[in-house]
DOGUDO-213813 format. One line per 8 residues: number of its first residue (from 1); their letters; for each residue x, y negated, z of C-alpha. Coordinates in nm, 3 decimals, always signed. Example, Ala and Ser with C-alpha at 12.3 -4.5 7.8 and 13.67 -1.06 7.14 Angstrom:
<nodes>
1	AS	+1.230/+0.450/+0.780; +1.367/+0.106/+0.714 .
</nodes>
This chain:
<nodes>
1	XXXXXXXX	+7.777/-7.934/+13.293; +8.128/-8.044/+13.198; +8.286/-8.007/+12.855; +8.534/-7.722/+12.879; +8.664/-7.447/+12.651; +8.381/-7.247/+12.489; +8.109/-7.505/+12.540; +7.894/-7.637/+12.255 .
9	XXXXXXXX	+7.900/-8.016/+12.256; +7.645/-8.249/+12.092; +7.748/-8.606/+12.032; +7.574/-8.913/+11.901; +7.846/-9.111/+11.728; +7.953/-9.373/+11.486; +8.285/-9.438/+11.316; +8.431/-9.778/+11.230 .
17	XXXXXXXX	+8.764/-9.890/+11.092; +9.004/-10.092/+11.303; +8.817/-10.415/+11.204; +8.490/-10.256/+11.327; +8.349/-10.218/+10.973; +8.112/-9.922/+10.967; +8.257/-9.603/+10.807; +8.001/-9.342/+10.928 .
25	XXXXXXXX	+7.680/-9.435/+11.103; +7.640/-9.085/+11.246; +7.283/-9.047/+11.128; +7.280/-8.682/+11.249; +7.432/-8.565/+11.579; +7.775/-8.401/+11.565; +7.771/-8.049/+11.722; +8.088/-7.850/+11.762 .
33	XXXXXXXX	+8.243/-7.565/+11.959; +8.491/-7.710/+12.211; +8.825/-7.546/+12.278; +9.061/-7.562/+11.981; +8.838/-7.420/+11.708; +8.914/-7.704/+11.464; +8.553/-7.828/+11.464; +8.661/-8.186/+11.545 .
41	XXXXXXXX	+8.986/-8.381/+11.543; +9.212/-8.264/+11.830; +9.252/-8.621/+11.967; +8.872/-8.649/+12.006; +8.848/-8.304/+12.163; +9.123/-8.390/+12.415; +8.939/-8.708/+12.509; +8.612/-8.524/+12.563 .
49	XXXXXXXX	+8.760/-8.250/+12.786; +8.591/-8.266/+13.127; +8.323/-8.523/+13.022; +7.949/-8.467/+13.079; +7.613/-8.564/+12.928; +7.576/-8.943/+12.925; +7.949/-9.013/+12.910; +8.044/-9.269/+12.643 .
57	XXXXXXXX	+8.386/-9.300/+12.477; +8.564/-9.524/+12.229; +8.850/-9.323/+12.081; +9.106/-9.495/+11.860; +9.236/-9.258/+11.595; +9.568/-9.344/+11.426; +9.603/-9.205/+11.070; +9.792/-8.898/+11.199 .
65	XXXXXXXX	+9.505/-8.827/+11.443; +9.250/-8.829/+11.162; +9.298/-8.805/+10.784; +9.675/-8.854/+10.768; +9.896/-9.119/+10.615; +9.835/-9.230/+10.258; +10.062/-9.028/+10.024; +10.139/-9.201/+9.693 .
73	XXXXXXXX	+10.271/-8.866/+9.558; +9.908/-8.743/+9.552; +9.810/-9.004/+9.291; +9.841/-8.891/+8.928; +9.781/-9.051/+8.591; +9.657/-8.789/+8.343; +9.558/-8.796/+7.974; +9.191/-8.882/+7.923 .
81	XXXXXXXX	+9.144/-8.586/+7.689; +9.191/-8.341/+7.979; +8.854/-8.452/+8.123; +8.493/-8.422/+8.003; +8.328/-8.734/+7.853; +8.083/-8.749/+8.144; +8.336/-8.837/+8.419; +8.292/-9.149/+8.630 .
89	XXXXXXXX	+8.499/-9.331/+8.889; +8.424/-9.182/+9.230; +8.366/-8.830/+9.107; +8.552/-8.559/+9.296; +8.680/-8.219/+9.196; +8.887/-7.938/+9.333; +9.100/-7.722/+9.106; +9.011/-7.354/+9.093 .
97	XXXXXXXX	+9.374/-7.239/+9.074; +9.723/-7.362/+9.148; +9.851/-7.577/+8.862; +10.113/-7.829/+8.769; +9.981/-8.183/+8.779; +10.201/-8.481/+8.710; +10.503/-8.254/+8.704; +10.443/-8.126/+9.058 .
105	XXXXXXXX	+10.301/-7.788/+9.152; +9.985/-7.858/+9.357; +9.802/-7.630/+9.598; +9.440/-7.555/+9.511; +9.281/-7.691/+9.829; +9.320/-8.061/+9.750; +9.006/-8.260/+9.667; +9.081/-8.520/+9.398 .
113	XXXXXXXX	+8.884/-8.840/+9.344; +8.877/-9.020/+9.010; +8.978/-9.377/+9.092; +9.023/-9.534/+8.745; +8.942/-9.449/+8.384; +9.079/-9.619/+8.069; +9.049/-9.523/+7.705; +9.342/-9.284/+7.722 .
121	XXXXXXXX	+9.421/-9.230/+8.091; +9.249/-9.111/+8.413; +9.384/-9.192/+8.757; +9.315/-8.923/+9.018; +9.391/-8.943/+9.389; +9.432/-8.638/+9.619; +9.429/-8.848/+9.939; +9.128/-8.841/+10.161 .
129	XXXXXXXX	+8.940/-9.173/+10.110; +9.017/-9.263/+10.477; +9.385/-9.164/+10.463; +9.615/-9.427/+10.612; +9.334/-9.589/+10.812; +9.304/-9.634/+11.185; +8.951/-9.540/+11.291; +8.745/-9.593/+11.604 .
137	XXXXXXXX	+8.520/-9.299/+11.699; +8.249/-9.420/+11.940; +8.036/-9.147/+12.094; +7.799/-9.046/+12.369; +7.773/-8.691/+12.494; +7.407/-8.594/+12.450; +7.423/-8.220/+12.528; +7.666/-7.956/+12.659 .
145	XXXXXXXX	+7.586/-7.587/+12.678; +7.781/-7.264/+12.720; +7.863/-7.106/+12.380; +7.724/-6.763/+12.305; +7.965/-6.469/+12.284; +7.896/-6.456/+11.908; +7.979/-6.823/+11.861; +8.305/-6.779/+12.050 .
153	XXXXXXXX	+8.401/-6.467/+11.851; +8.317/-6.643/+11.520; +8.488/-6.967/+11.626; +8.193/-7.188/+11.530; +7.842/-7.277/+11.644; +7.528/-7.105/+11.532; +7.232/-7.334/+11.494; +6.893/-7.214/+11.622 .
161	XXXXX	+6.735/-6.979/+11.372; +7.039/-6.927/+11.158; +7.407/-6.862/+11.111; +7.593/-7.168/+10.973; +7.953/-7.212/+10.874 .
</nodes>
């Protein structure tokens, strides 16, 4: 069976950066609904169109094909006293409401990562950790099946025995 709109595709995969350093070993298969449902980057989906079980691909993703360019305007230095004592570099948070941060009104769907902590300041970064990087998505198609009517109407796959978003 070929990968076409409204098929459920299972991939074994791994992701490396442009120097072939491992980014994601793909320890679990990637399963998505094919056909523009935003379950996978569009560039990967386009490359998989018409492929079949056993096909292998190396897909080079420029930053705009993956996590976007790095945006220095998403980095803020905030007063340390705005944060709990228990914070650590690497922790992530998402604001519950729209708020002004660093003098700029920010939307509430940005995930921030704490990148530095000093005695009186905290540096937070709203960029995805892989923003600005070229990635290589290496995959093999391990299964293709026709999506159920319910999966198509919901726009995502349903795993056996349950409904997952």
